[in-house]
C-alpha positions as CSV (number, residue, x, y, z in Angstrom):
1,M,69.0,139.0,49.3
2,T,66.6,137.5,46.8
3,K,64.5,134.6,48.0
4,A,65.0,131.2,46.6
5,I,61.6,129.3,45.3
6,L,61.5,125.7,46.2
7,T,59.1,123.0,45.6
8,S,58.2,121.1,48.6
9,T,60.6,118.1,46.6
10,G,63.3,120.4,45.9
11,A,63.4,121.6,49.5
12,N,63.4,118.0,50.6
13,R,66.4,117.2,48.5
14,I,67.9,119.9,49.8
15,K,67.3,118.8,53.4
16,T,68.5,115.2,51.9
17,E,71.8,116.4,51.0
18,L,72.4,118.6,54.1
19,E,71.7,115.3,56.1
20,H,74.0,113.6,54.2
21,I,77.0,116.0,54.3
22,K,76.6,116.4,58.6
23,S,76.3,112.3,58.7
24,F,78.7,111.2,56.4
25,H,81.1,113.7,54.8
26,V,81.8,116.1,58.1
27,E,82.7,113.1,59.8
28,R,84.9,111.6,57.3
29,C,86.7,114.5,56.6
30,A,87.8,115.1,60.1
31,R,89.3,111.4,60.1
32,R,91.1,112.0,56.9
33,V,92.6,115.3,58.6
34,E,93.7,113.6,61.6
35,E,95.3,110.8,59.6
36,E,96.9,113.1,57.4
37,R,98.4,115.1,60.5
38,K,99.8,112.0,61.5
39,N,101.5,111.0,58.3
40,G,103.0,114.7,58.1
41,S,102.2,115.2,54.2
42,T,101.7,118.7,54.1
43,R,100.0,118.6,50.5
44,S,97.8,115.8,51.8
45,I,97.1,117.9,55.0
46,R,96.1,121.1,53.0
47,D,93.8,119.0,50.3
48,A,92.1,117.5,53.5
49,L,91.5,120.8,54.9
50,D,90.4,121.9,51.6
51,E,88.0,119.1,51.1
52,Q,86.2,119.7,54.9
53,E,86.1,123.6,54.4
54,F,84.2,122.9,50.8
55,F,81.8,120.8,53.2
56,Q,81.5,123.4,55.7
57,R,80.8,126.1,53.2
58,R,78.2,123.7,51.5
59,I,76.4,123.2,54.9
60,V,76.2,126.8,55.2
61,Y,75.0,127.4,51.9
62,L,72.3,124.9,51.9
63,E,71.1,125.7,55.9
64,N,71.1,129.5,54.4
65,L,68.8,128.5,51.2
66,L,66.4,126.7,53.4
67,S,65.9,129.3,56.0
68,S,65.3,131.8,53.4
69,A,63.5,130.0,50.9
70,K,59.9,130.3,49.7
71,I,58.7,126.7,49.6
72,L,55.7,125.9,47.2
73,E,53.2,123.6,48.0
74,G,50.5,121.8,45.9
75,R,50.5,122.0,42.0
76,Y,54.0,122.9,41.4
77,E,55.1,119.3,42.1
């Protein structure tokens, strides 16, 4: 697997996005799925589950990116 090369600023932006998704979108999606299940609309439930899956996959992608990236410090900023 090819390592990504990130500046420390870029890595921080990714960390910020990751924390935002975890703290906001995951909770919101879970509530939306629960509400749609109460309402019973199959299409709305599927849409809510698709959105939840998108953010779950995004979390995995960003975590993998950060864990395997080479972070450049200093003059590259």
